C-alpha positions in Angstrom: 0.2 0.0 0.2 1.3 3.3 -0.9 1.7 5.8 1.8 0.8 9.4 2.1 3.4 11.5 3.4 2.5 13.2 7.0 3.6 16.6 5.9 0.9 16.1 3.1 -2.1 15.8 5.3 -3.4 18.8 7.5 -3.1 18.8 11.3 -6.4 17.3 12.9 -6.2 20.3 15.3 -7.4 22.1 12.2 -10.0 19.5 10.7 -13.4 21.4 10.2 -16.3 20.2 12.0 -18.9 18.3 10.3 -23.0 17.8 10.5 -24.9 15.0 9.3 -28.5 16.3 9.6 -29.6 14.4 6.6 -30.0 10.8 6.4 -28.4 10.4 2.4 -24.8 11.9 4.5 -25.0 9.1 7.1 -22.9 6.8 5.2 -21.2 3.5 5.5 -17.5 3.6 7.1 -16.5 1.0 4.1 -17.1 2.6 0.3 -15.1 2.3 -2.4 -16.2 4.7 -5.0 -15.7 2.3 -7.9 -17.8 -0.1 -6.9 -20.4 2.4 -5.6 -20.1 4.7 -8.5 -20.0 2.1 -11.7 -20.5 -1.3 -10.0 -23.6 -0.6 -8.2 -25.7 0.0 -11.5 -23.9 -2.7 -13.5 -25.4 -5.1 -10.2 -28.7 -3.6 -10.0 -29.7 -4.3 -13.8 -28.2 -1.1 -15.7 -25.4 -2.8 -17.6 -27.2 -2.3 -20.7 -28.1 1.4 -20.1 -26.3 4.1 -22.1 -23.9 5.4 -19.2 -21.7 8.0 -21.6 -22.4 10.1 -25.1 -19.5 11.1 -26.8 -19.5 12.7 -30.5 -21.1 9.3 -32.0 -20.7 6.9 -29.1 -22.8 5.4 -26.7 -21.3 3.3 -24.2 -23.2 1.4 -21.8 -22.5 0.6 -18.1 -21.5 -3.0 -18.7 -19.2 -1.5 -21.5 -17.6 0.9 -19.0 -17.0 -1.6 -16.5 -15.0 -3.6 -18.5 -12.6 -1.2 -19.6 -12.3 0.7 -16.1 -11.5 -3.1 -14.7 -8.8 -3.5 -17.6 -7.2 0.0 -16.5 -7.4 -0.7 -12.8 -5.3 -4.1 -13.4 -2.9 -2.4 -16.1 -1.9 0.6 -13.5 -1.6 -2.2 -10.5 1.1 -4.0 -13.2 2.6 -0.6 -13.6 3.2 -0.7 -9.3 0.2 2.2 -8.7 -1.4 1.4 -5.1 -3.7 2.7 -2.7 -3.1 6.1 -1.6 -0.5 6.7 -4.9 -1.6 9.5 -7.1 -2.1 9.7 -10.5 -2.5 12.7 -12.7 -5.0 13.2 -15.5 -4.3 15.5 -18.0 -6.5 15.3 -20.8 -9.4 16.9 -22.2 -13.2 15.9 -21.6 -13.5 12.5 -23.1 -14.5 8.9 -22.0 -10.7 8.2 -20.9 -11.2 10.9 -18.4 -14.3 9.1 -16.5 -12.3 5.8 -16.8 -9.3 6.8 -15.3 -11.2 8.3 -12.4 -13.2 5.2 -11.8 -10.1 2.9 -12.2 -8.4 5.0 -9.6 -11.0 4.6 -7.0 -11.3 0.6 -7.7 -7.5 0.9 -6.8 -8.1 3.1 -3.9 -5.4 5.3 -5.5 -6.3 9.7 -5.9 -6.7 11.2 -9.3 -4.9 14.5 -9.5 -6.5 16.8 -11.8 -4.5 18.9 -13.9 -5.8 21.0 -16.8 -4.9 20.2 -20.1 -3.7 23.8 -21.1 -1.5 24.2 -18.4 2.1 24.8 -19.0 5.4 23.0 -18.6 6.2 24.9 -15.2 2.7 24.4 -13.8 2.6 20.8 -14.9 5.9 20.3 -12.9 4.6 21.9 -9.8 1.6 20.0 -9.6 3.3 16.7 -10.2 6.1 17.3 -7.9 3.7 18.7 -5.2 1.3 15.9 -5.4 4.2 13.4 -5.7 2.5 11.5 -8.5 3.8 8.2 -9.6 1.8 8.0 -12.7 0.4 10.4 -15.4 -2.1 10.0 -18.3 -1.9 12.8 -20.9 -3.5 12.9 -24.8 -1.4 12.6 -27.4 -2.7 15.9 -28.6 -1.7 17.8 -25.8 1.8 15.9 -24.9 4.1 19.0 -26.1 4.0 20.7 -22.7 4.4 17.1 -21.1 7.4 16.5 -22.8 9.3 20.1 -21.9 8.1 18.8 -18.1 9.1 15.2 -17.6 12.9 15.7 -17.1 11.8 17.9 -13.7 9.4 15.0 -12.4 10.8 14.0 -8.9 8.4 11.0 -8.5 6.4 10.7 -11.9 7.9 7.7 -14.0 5.1 6.6 -16.0 3.3 8.5 -18.4 0.4 7.1 -20.2 -0.7 8.4 -23.6 -4.0 8.3 -24.9 -5.5 8.9 -28.8 -2.5 8.2 -31.0 1.1 6.1 -30.3 3.9 8.4 -29.4 7.5 7.0 -29.5 8.9 6.9 -26.2 5.7 6.6 -23.9 3.1 3.6 -22.9 0.0 4.0 -25.2 -3.3 3.9 -23.5 -5.1 0.8 -25.7 -1.9 -1.3 -25.9 -1.6 -1.2 -22.2 -5.1 -1.9 -21.7 -5.7 -4.4 -24.5 -4.7 -7.8 -23.2 -6.0 -7.2 -19.1 -8.4 -8.7 -17.3 -12.2 -7.7 -17.3 -12.6 -8.5 -13.8 -11.3 -6.7 -10.8 -11.6 -7.0 -7.1 -12.1 -3.2 -5.6 -9.7 -2.4 -2.8 -11.1 -2.0 0.6 -11.5 1.8 1.2 -12.3 3.9 4.3 -15.1 6.8 3.5 -12.1 8.8 5.2 -9.8 8.1 2.6 -9.3 10.4 -0.1 -11.1 10.9 -3.5 -9.1 13.5 -5.3 -6.5 16.3 -5.6 -7.4 19.4 -7.5 -5.6 22.5 -7.7 -7.1 26.1 -7.2 -7.5 28.2 -10.1 -4.8 31.2 -8.8 -7.1 33.8 -9.1 -5.5 35.2 -6.4 -2.1 33.9 -6.4 0.0 30.6 -6.8 -2.3 27.8 -6.8 -3.2 25.3 -3.9 -3.4 21.7 -3.6 -7.2 20.9 -2.4 -8.1 17.2 -0.9 -11.1 16.0 -0.4 -12.5 12.8 1.2 -14.5 10.2 -0.2 -17.2 10.6 2.3 -17.5 14.4 1.9 -17.4 13.8 -1.7 -20.6 11.4 -1.9 -22.4 13.5 0.5 -21.8 17.1 -1.3 -23.3 14.9 -4.3 -26.0 13.5 -2.6 -27.5 16.9 -1.0 -27.0 18.5 -4.6 -28.7 15.8 -6.7 -31.5 15.2 -4.1 -32.3 18.7 -3.0 -31.3 21.1 -5.8 -31.2 19.7 -9.1 -33.4 16.4 -8.0 -31.4 14.2 -10.2 -32.6 10.8 -11.2 -31.0 7.6 -13.5 -33.2 9.0 -16.4 -31.6 12.2 -16.8 -28.9 12.9 -19.2 -26.6 15.3 -18.0 -24.3 17.6 -19.8 -22.5 20.8 -20.4 -18.8 22.3 -21.3 -16.8 22.8 -18.2 -13.7 20.9 -17.8 -13.5 18.1 -15.4 -10.7 19.3 -13.9 -12.3 22.3 -13.1 -13.9 22.1 -9.5 -17.6 22.8 -11.3 -17.0 20.0 -14.1 -15.7 17.4 -11.9 -18.8 17.2 -10.4 -20.2 15.9 -13.7 -18.3 12.8 -12.8 -19.6 12.6 -9.4 -23.4 13.2 -10.8 -23.2 10.1 -13.2 -21.7 8.1 -10.5 -24.4 8.9 -8.0 -27.1 8.7 -9.5 -26.3 6.3 -12.7 -27.6 9.0 -15.1 -26.0 9.2 -18.6 -23.4 11.5 -19.2 -23.0 13.7 -22.3 -19.5 14.6 -22.4 -18.5 18.1 -24.5 -14.9 18.0 -25.6 -14.6 21.7 -27.4 -17.1 24.5 -26.3 -18.8 26.4 -29.3 -22.2 28.5 -29.0 -23.9 26.6 -32.0 -22.1 23.1 -31.3 -23.4 22.7 -27.8 -27.3 23.9 -28.9 -26.6 20.8 -31.2 -25.4 18.7 -28.7 -28.3 19.6 -26.3 -30.6 18.4 -29.2 -28.6 15.2 -30.7 -28.1 13.9 -26.5 -31.1 14.8 -25.4 -30.1 16.7 -22.4 -32.3 17.2 -19.8 -29.8 19.0 -17.2 -27.2 21.5 -18.7 -24.6 22.8 -16.6 -22.6 25.5 -17.5 -20.1 28.8 -16.1 -22.6 32.2 -16.5 -20.3 33.6 -19.3 -21.5 30.6 -21.2 -25.4 31.2 -21.0 -24.7 34.5 -22.3 -23.1 33.1 -25.3 -25.8 30.6 -25.8 -28.7 33.4 -25.6 -26.5 35.4 -28.2 -27.2 32.6 -30.5 -29.9 34.3 -32.3 -33.2 32.2 -32.8 -31.9 29.2 -30.8 -35.2 28.1 -29.4 -36.2 27.9 -33.0 -33.3 26.6 -35.0 -32.8 23.7 -31.9 -34.7 21.4 -30.5 -34.1 22.4 -26.8 -37.6 20.7 -25.6 -35.6 17.7 -23.1 -34.0 20.5 -21.0 -35.8 20.4 -17.5 -33.3 22.3 -15.4 -29.7 24.4 -15.9 -27.5 25.5 -13.5 -24.8 28.1 -13.4 -21.6 28.1 -11.1 -17.7 29.3 -11.3 -19.0 33.1 -11.1 -21.8 35.3 -10.3 -24.8 35.4 -12.6 -26.6 38.2 -13.2 -30.6 38.3 -12.8 -31.2 39.3 -16.6 -29.1 36.4 -17.6 -32.0 34.1 -15.8 -34.8 36.3 -16.5 -34.1 35.8 -20.3 -33.3 32.2 -19.9 -36.6 31.6 -18.9 -38.7 33.5 -21.0 -36.5 32.2 -24.2 -35.9 28.2 -23.4 -38.9 27.9 -20.9 -36.9 26.4 -18.4 -35.1 27.4 -15.4 -31.5 28.7 -14.7 -30.0 28.4 -11.2 -27.4 30.2 -10.2 -24.9 28.2 -7.7 -22.2 28.9 -5.4 -19.4 26.5 -4.3 -15.7 26.0 -4.6 -12.7 23.4 -5.1 -12.3 23.5 -1.4 -15.9 23.6 0.0 -18.2 22.1 -2.8 -21.5 23.4 -3.0 -23.2 25.3 -0.5 -25.4 28.1 -1.5 -27.9 28.0 -4.5 -30.8 29.8 -6.1 -34.1 27.4 -6.6 -36.5 26.9 -9.3 -39.0 29.7 -9.1 -36.9 32.5 -7.5 -39.0 35.6 -7.8 -37.2 38.1 -10.4 -36.4 40.6 -7.5 -34.1 37.9 -6.1 -32.2 37.0 -9.2 -29.6 38.9 -8.2 -28.7 37.2 -5.0 -27.0 33.7 -4.4 -30.3 32.1 -2.9 -30.1 30.0 0.2 -27.9 27.5 2.1 -28.7 24.1 0.6 -30.2 21.7 3.1 -28.0 20.0 5.4 -25.6 23.4 5.5 -25.2 25.9 8.5 -24.1 29.2 8.3 -23.3 32.6 9.5 -22.2 35.7 8.6 -19.3 37.2 10.9 -17.4 40.6 11.2 -13.4 41.0 11.4 -13.8 39.7 15.0 -15.8 36.5 14.1 -18.9 37.8 15.8 -22.2 37.1 14.0 -23.6 40.4 12.2 -27.3 40.9 12.7 -29.3 40.4 9.1 -29.0 42.9 7.0 -25.0 43.9 7.6 -22.4 42.5 5.2 -19.9 40.1 6.6 -17.7 36.6 5.9 -20.0 33.7 5.3 -18.9 30.8 7.5 -20.6 27.3 7.0 -20.8 23.8 8.5 -21.4 20.7 6.4 -21.4 17.4 6.2 -18.2 17.8 4.3 -15.1 20.7 4.9 -12.4 21.8 3.4 -8.6 20.3 3.3 -5.2 21.5 2.1 -2.4 19.1 0.6 0.8 20.5 2.1 -0.6 23.8 3.3 -1.2 23.8 7.0 -0.7 27.5 7.0 -4.2 27.5 4.8 -5.4 24.8 6.8 -5.4 26.9 10.2 -6.5 29.7 8.4 -9.5 28.2 6.5 -10.9 26.6 9.7 -12.5 29.1 12.7 -13.8 26.9 15.9 -14.4 24.3 13.3 -16.2 26.5 10.9 -15.4 26.5 7.3 -14.3 30.2 6.2 -15.3 30.6 2.7 -13.6 34.0 2.1 -17.0 35.6 0.5 -18.5 38.7 2.1 -22.5 38.2 2.3 -25.4 39.9 3.4 -28.8 38.3 4.3 -31.8 40.5 3.5 -35.2 40.0 5.6 -36.7 37.1 3.5 -33.2 35.1 4.3 -31.8 35.8 0.7 -28.0 35.9 0.6 -26.4 38.8 -1.5 -22.9 38.3 -2.8 -20.7 41.6 -2.0 -17.1 40.3 -2.7 -14.2 38.7 -1.4 -12.1 39.3 1.7 -9.4 39.7 -0.6 -11.3 41.7 -3.3 -12.1 44.1 0.0 -10.7 47.9 -1.3 -10.4 50.4 1.2 -10.5 54.0 -0.2 -10.9 56.9 1.8 -11.6 54.5 5.2 -14.6 53.3 3.0 -14.2 49.2 2.5 -15.7 48.7 -0.8 -16.3 45.1 -1.8 -15.4 44.8 -5.6 -17.5 42.3 -6.2 -20.5 44.3 -5.4 -19.2 47.0 -7.8 -18.8 44.2 -10.2 -22.4 43.3 -9.9 -23.9 45.9 -10.4 -21.9 46.8 -13.0 -23.2 43.4 -15.0 -26.6 44.6 -14.7 -26.0 47.3 -17.3 -27.1 46.0 -20.9 -23.8 47.2 -22.3 -21.8 45.2 -19.8 -20.0 41.5 -20.8 -17.4 41.3 -18.6 -15.6 43.5 -15.3 -13.1 43.5 -13.3 -12.6 46.0 -10.4 -9.9 46.7 -8.5 -8.0 49.3 -6.3 -5.3 51.7 -8.0 -3.5 53.4 -5.5 -3.9 57.3 -5.0 -2.0 59.5 -3.2 -5.1 61.3 -1.4 -7.7 58.4 -1.0 -4.9 55.5 -0.4 -7.0 53.8 -3.2 -9.1 54.7 -5.7 -12.1 52.3 -7.7 -11.1 51.1 -11.1 -13.1 48.9 -13.3 -12.0 47.0 -16.7 -15.0 46.6 -18.6 -15.6 44.4 -21.5 -18.5 45.6 -23.6 -21.1 43.8 -25.7 -20.7 43.3 -29.6 -22.3 46.6 -30.8 -21.3 48.9 -28.1 -18.4 51.2 -28.4 -16.1 52.8 -25.7 -16.5 56.5 -25.0 -16.4 59.3 -22.4 -20.1 59.5 -22.6 -20.6 56.0 -21.7 -18.3 55.5 -19.3 -20.5 58.5 -17.1 -23.6 56.3 -17.9 -22.0 53.5 -16.2 -20.8 55.5 -13.2 -24.3 57.0 -13.1 -25.9 53.6 -13.1 -23.7 52.3 -10.3 -24.7 55.4 -8.0 -28.2 54.5 -8.8 -28.0 51.0 -7.8 -25.5 51.1 -4.5 -23.8 53.8 -2.7 -22.4 56.5 -4.3 -19.0 56.2 -2.6 -18.7 52.6 -4.3 -18.5 54.1 -7.6 -15.7 53.5 -10.0 -13.5 56.8 -10.6 -11.9 55.5 -13.5 -13.3 52.8 -16.1 -11.1 51.7 -18.5 -12.6 49.6 -21.6 -10.3 46.6 -23.0 -10.7 43.8 -24.9 -12.0 40.5 -23.6 -8.3 39.2 -24.6 -7.0 42.1 -22.1 -8.0 40.1 -18.9 -5.6 38.0 -17.3 -7.1 34.4 -16.6 -6.8 31.1 -15.6 -6.8 28.0 -17.4 -10.3 27.5 -16.5 -11.6 31.2 -17.7 -11.4 33.0 -14.4 -10.1 36.5 -14.1 -7.2 36.8 -12.2 -7.7 40.2 -10.7 -4.3 40.3 -8.3 -2.7 40.5 -11.9 -4.5 43.5 -12.7 -3.9 44.8 -9.0 -0.4 44.2 -9.3 -0.2 46.2 -12.7 -2.1 48.9 -11.2 0.8 49.5 -8.6 3.5 49.6 -10.9 2.1 52.2 -13.3 0.3 54.4 -10.5 3.1 57.0 -9.4 2.6 58.2 -6.3 5.4 60.6 -5.0 
């Protein structure tokens, strides 16, 4: 059995306190995800049911089980054991799902690495996780070739797609392996996966999730939020290496539904896949829902009648998007909040009133929360503060005892998000702890200013950061990407400032607005804006004597 170095696991003194109020989250002690997410469905008579739709492929649960078992046997022959780590760096393809399930049957831990990352970032993740093996697609191999000489632990590199000289080939590796595999005994406190933060606020950190935490989180979201069943067809564009995208595999495994896999996103092709695969639950980031809405007469050109519910996450969803989606497609669109650290914990619901659509809704069932001030004292309703939560799951950090200590307060998980609860119990996002702008002594949540700007019809995207100022310390600056059909102008900048002043306190209004292209904004590989880079650049260009 492989061992996890003690330095990699957070100190138990700083483990989160968990609560288990719902029957769905009270799990058995012994739990192997390969058996639970795959074998269980075959054993229950669903072997001939389609598990995966990918391009023109239709893969049944029995066919999937056979390939998973062949890969699990192959990995065992390569020396992988329980607790060993295996990096997965391929686009959304069936092999990704196969590899996760094979790792879980072995008791090994998948390490999620986005296929767009460059060599330097691959090296960091390989050495930080101490991964013994790496699965990479042939079309994204070049950066791995640059990185591999710097790997300290990764000595098995498997390529899927086409054969590449000097590397193990996926199809050859599994070709003669047995289709039977006895799953390794696992505990619900064993680790399910390692994912790295997106780097929106600095250097990525390793985040680990236990088997029990992952199953509990997906159980709550499945039953109480998306109301998933085995009859659903689940689809969308987010990469499986992205926290929101990884949920596709969890939803699919937990419910035994059909998973529609989208490898590359384009608005028209996504609409075509919804029609062809008869997707019933669509999950995309809010920007993509805006892009789909931009397709003229999409509701007439495509048969989208299979949709019953849609979900957005990864960034704030303007209520105007939800209203337009409801009107044009006749189906509700939820705005959910979560993270790689803490899974999902907040969401709007079906039928949310229009005047509450800009909110983040309520905490999920089974999740407790409180809003606190800087001294961690609970604040009254209507006062903004950091949201702390307790749930059947919690946040844990790989090799980061400092982050673990910082992230837990008296057993409660710190979200780092600033919220305000209204008189009806709806939670309104005001920003992040690390996005607070102090100007003339006023503490201004950058996220609140961004959310307000996004309610203007001309704004596609925005990033709000502090810009150093001799008199005020900082001023609020907004970088704005305009929608098609709008042109930058002094008049439009003044109109946007007036719009903000009409919606929120006038002192929060951006004093400077800079119109930029979408390409100008620095992003992570998952598309999130890296505001810390913009902030640092402002410090460089702002000359204060």
